[in-house]
C-alpha positions as CSV (number, residue, x, y, z in Angstrom):
1,A,12.9,10.3,58.1
2,A,10.1,10.3,56.3
3,L,11.3,9.1,52.6
4,P,11.2,11.6,49.8
5,P,8.2,11.4,47.3
6,A,8.7,9.0,44.3
7,I,9.7,10.9,41.2
8,P,6.6,10.2,38.6
9,R,7.7,8.2,35.4
10,M,8.5,10.3,32.7
11,E,6.1,8.7,29.8
12,R,7.4,9.3,26.0
13,S,4.9,11.3,23.8
14,L,4.9,12.1,20.2
15,T,5.1,16.1,19.5
16,C,2.0,17.3,17.4
17,H,4.3,19.8,15.8
18,V,7.3,19.6,13.4
19,A,9.0,22.4,12.0
20,T,10.1,21.2,8.1
21,R,6.7,22.3,7.1
22,W,7.4,21.5,3.3
23,Y,7.6,17.8,4.0
24,R,4.7,17.5,6.9
25,A,2.0,15.1,6.3
26,P,-1.4,15.8,6.2
27,E,-2.3,13.9,9.9
28,L,0.7,16.0,11.1
29,I,-0.9,19.4,9.7
30,L,-4.0,17.9,11.3
31,L,-2.7,18.2,14.9
32,Q,-2.9,13.8,14.7
33,G,-0.9,12.8,17.8
34,D,-1.0,9.2,17.0
35,Y,0.9,9.2,13.9
36,T,2.8,6.7,12.7
37,A,6.2,6.2,10.5
38,A,3.7,6.6,7.6
39,V,4.5,10.6,8.0
40,D,8.3,9.4,7.4
41,V,6.9,7.6,4.3
42,W,5.4,10.8,3.3
43,S,8.6,13.1,3.6
44,A,10.5,10.3,1.4
45,G,7.6,10.5,-1.4
46,C,7.9,14.9,-1.2
47,V,11.9,13.9,-1.5
48,T,11.4,11.6,-4.2
49,A,10.1,14.0,-6.5
50,E,12.4,16.5,-5.9
51,L,14.9,13.9,-7.1
52,F,12.5,13.4,-10.2
53,R,12.5,17.4,-10.7
54,M,16.4,17.5,-11.1
55,M,15.9,15.3,-14.4
56,P,16.3,18.2,-17.1
57,E,13.4,16.1,-18.9
58,N,11.2,17.2,-16.2
59,A,11.9,20.3,-15.1
60,P,14.0,22.1,-18.1
61,S,14.3,25.2,-15.8
62,V,16.4,25.3,-12.3
63,A,13.8,27.3,-11.4
64,Q,11.4,24.4,-11.5
65,R,13.2,22.3,-9.8
66,G,12.0,22.8,-5.9
67,P,10.1,21.4,-3.1
68,L,6.4,19.8,-3.8
69,F,4.8,21.8,-1.6
70,P,6.5,24.9,-0.4
71,G,3.4,26.3,1.9
72,Q,3.9,29.5,3.3
73,G,1.6,28.9,6.3
74,C,-0.3,25.9,7.9
75,F,-2.9,25.1,10.1
76,P,-3.7,25.3,13.2
77,L,-2.0,28.8,12.8
78,S,-4.9,30.6,10.6
79,P,-7.8,27.4,10.6
80,Q,-11.1,28.4,8.7
81,A,-14.2,28.3,10.6
82,S,-16.5,28.6,7.3
83,P,-15.6,27.6,3.6
84,L,-13.1,29.9,2.0
85,S,-14.7,32.7,-0.7
86,D,-13.7,32.7,-4.1
87,T,-10.6,35.1,-3.5
88,Q,-9.7,33.1,-0.2
89,A,-9.4,30.1,-1.7
90,E,-7.5,31.5,-4.6
91,E,-5.1,32.8,-2.6
92,A,-5.0,29.7,-0.3
93,A,-4.3,27.6,-3.1
94,S,-0.9,29.0,-3.8
95,S,0.1,29.3,0.1
96,D,-1.5,27.1,2.7
97,Q,0.6,23.9,2.6
98,L,-2.5,21.5,2.9
99,A,-4.1,23.2,0.1
100,L,-1.1,22.5,-2.2
101,I,-0.9,19.2,-1.2
102,L,-5.0,18.9,-2.2
103,N,-3.9,20.4,-5.4
104,L,-2.2,17.3,-6.0
105,V,-3.7,14.4,-4.4
106,G,-7.0,15.6,-4.7
107,S,-10.0,15.9,-1.9
108,P,-9.9,12.8,0.5
109,D,-13.3,10.9,0.6
110,D,-14.8,10.4,3.9
111,E,-13.1,6.9,4.2
112,E,-9.7,8.4,4.3
113,V,-10.7,11.6,6.1
114,E,-11.8,9.3,9.1
115,E,-8.5,7.4,8.6
116,T,-6.7,10.4,9.0
117,V,-8.5,12.5,11.5
118,R,-8.9,9.6,14.4
119,G,-10.0,10.1,18.3
120,P,-13.2,11.6,19.8
121,E,-15.4,13.2,16.9
122,C,-16.3,15.6,20.1
123,S,-12.8,16.7,20.2
124,A,-11.4,20.4,19.8
125,V,-8.9,19.1,17.6
126,A,-10.7,16.7,15.6
127,K,-13.4,19.4,15.3
128,A,-10.8,22.1,13.7
129,A,-9.2,19.8,11.7
130,M,-12.8,18.6,10.5
131,N,-14.1,22.5,9.5
132,Y,-10.5,23.4,8.2
133,L,-10.6,20.1,5.6
134,R,-14.1,21.0,4.6
135,S,-12.9,25.2,4.2
136,F,-11.2,23.7,0.6
137,P,-13.6,23.8,-2.1
138,G,-13.1,19.5,-4.0
139,R,-10.4,19.0,-6.2
140,A,-9.4,15.7,-8.1
141,A,-5.7,14.9,-8.0
142,T,-3.5,16.0,-10.8
143,D,-2.2,13.4,-13.0
144,L,1.6,13.1,-12.2
145,R,2.5,12.3,-15.8
146,E,1.9,16.3,-16.4
147,L,4.3,17.1,-13.5
148,F,7.0,14.6,-14.7
149,P,6.6,13.7,-17.8
150,A,9.8,11.8,-18.3
151,S,9.8,9.4,-15.3
152,S,8.7,5.6,-15.7
153,Q,5.5,4.8,-15.5
154,A,6.8,2.7,-12.5
155,A,8.5,5.7,-10.7
156,L,5.2,7.6,-11.1
157,D,3.3,4.7,-9.4
158,L,6.0,4.7,-6.3
159,L,5.4,8.5,-6.0
160,G,1.8,7.9,-6.2
161,R,1.7,5.4,-3.3
162,L,3.8,7.7,-1.7
163,L,1.8,10.5,-1.2
164,R,-1.4,9.1,-0.5
165,F,-3.4,11.5,1.9
166,S,-4.7,8.7,4.4
167,P,-1.6,7.2,6.4
168,A,-3.5,3.8,6.1
169,R,-3.3,4.0,2.4
170,R,0.3,4.8,2.0
171,L,3.1,1.8,1.4
172,T,4.9,0.6,4.1
173,V,8.8,0.9,4.0
174,E,8.9,-2.2,3.7
175,E,6.7,-2.0,0.7
176,A,8.1,0.8,-0.6
177,L,11.2,-1.0,-0.9
178,E,9.9,-3.8,-2.6
179,H,8.4,-1.6,-5.6
180,P,9.4,-2.6,-9.0
181,F,11.0,0.9,-9.1
182,L,13.7,-0.2,-6.9
183,A,14.1,-3.8,-8.0
184,G,17.6,-2.4,-9.3
185,V,19.0,-1.1,-5.2
186,V,20.4,-3.8,-3.4
187,R,19.9,-3.4,0.5
188,G,21.9,-4.2,3.6
189,G,22.4,-7.8,3.6
190,D,20.4,-8.6,0.1
191,R,23.3,-8.8,-2.1
192,G,23.6,-11.7,-4.1
193,A,25.0,-13.4,-7.1
194,G,23.8,-11.6,-9.6
195,A,22.0,-8.5,-8.0
196,A,22.9,-5.2,-8.9
197,A,25.7,-3.2,-7.6
198,A,24.5,-0.2,-5.7
199,E,26.9,1.9,-7.9
200,D,25.0,1.1,-10.9
201,I,21.9,2.9,-10.1
202,D,21.0,5.6,-12.6
203,F,20.3,8.8,-11.0
204,G,19.0,10.8,-14.0
205,C,21.0,13.9,-12.9
206,D,23.5,16.2,-14.8
207,S,26.7,15.6,-14.4
208,E,29.8,17.4,-15.4
209,A,32.4,14.5,-14.5
210,V,30.0,11.5,-16.6
211,G,28.4,13.4,-19.6
212,S,24.7,14.3,-19.3
213,R,23.9,11.3,-16.9
214,M,25.0,10.8,-13.3
215,V,25.9,7.5,-12.6
216,G,26.9,6.6,-8.9
217,P,29.1,5.6,-6.8
218,L,27.9,8.2,-4.4
219,D,31.5,9.1,-3.6
220,F,30.4,11.6,-0.7
221,E,29.0,9.1,1.5
222,S,31.7,7.4,2.4
223,E,35.0,10.4,2.1
224,E,36.2,11.9,5.3
225,L,35.0,15.6,5.2
226,S,37.2,18.4,6.2
227,V,35.5,22.1,6.4
228,T,37.9,22.5,3.8
229,R,36.2,20.0,1.7
230,L,32.7,20.8,2.8
231,R,33.4,24.8,1.2
232,Q,35.4,22.8,-1.9
233,L,32.2,20.8,-2.9
234,L,29.7,24.0,-1.6
235,L,31.7,26.3,-4.1
236,R,31.3,23.6,-7.1
237,E,27.5,23.1,-6.7
238,I,27.3,27.1,-6.6
239,R,29.1,27.5,-9.8
240,R,26.8,24.9,-11.5
241,F,24.3,27.4,-11.3
242,H,26.3,30.2,-11.2
243,P,28.9,29.4,-14.1
244,E,30.0,33.4,-14.3
245,M,31.4,33.6,-11.1
246,P,35.1,34.6,-11.3
247,P,37.8,31.4,-10.5
248,D,39.1,31.0,-7.0
249,P,42.8,29.4,-6.4
250,E,42.4,28.6,-2.4
251,W,39.1,26.7,-2.7
252,D,38.2,25.9,-6.4
253,L,38.4,21.9,-6.8
254,D,39.3,22.1,-10.4
255,A,41.8,24.5,-9.5
256,E,43.5,21.5,-7.0
257,H,43.2,18.4,-9.8
258,A,45.7,21.0,-12.1
259,E,48.1,21.3,-9.7
260,D,48.0,17.9,-8.9
């Protein structure tokens, strides 16, 4: 009997689409399929900015603390084949994902575009990506000091290097870990005599337990979290923003501690 045909070997491929739009790097927005770990560095930069916004000195109002790029739409769902009108540009500036990014990092120069949009220039994807980029009016980068006035120069330097438009110009993970802003953070096997302990990191967030500053350790990372415990922690977090909520003896952590 004849042998069955060989099953073709499956090749691993990278998806051109990710669901976390607000943390999507420019090259992902532009449908570049050969992306690298630089997309994760971009996402880390977005999260870092959110952490900086948790500092009351940077964002006095809770309403100001949120995603850095909360876009409502993203290429290629509505690409523009020609430059936007003034009205369209104004609308896009407040809703389009790439427009929000450009408002902060500024318009890329020709070299940055070439480093980001890779592949044959004649391909349909490259043409669409180029047209999309060119549809936005040129703009200068925003001074990060305006957004994070209380953050140190080292903090802003790290953030700016994480959020470079071109993936080739962003810090690598190793370079980011060696940045002066993270000098006090001990990596896995690097703890030695005189090294700062991870629990000594000042996160610069509100904390009811430790005055106006929260200093580690992050106890929840080593805690066994049951469903009940998760509910208690969630309720405590909600109460930080809605202190008017009535007490709930069954789920309130304060009530639990009072009984102890």
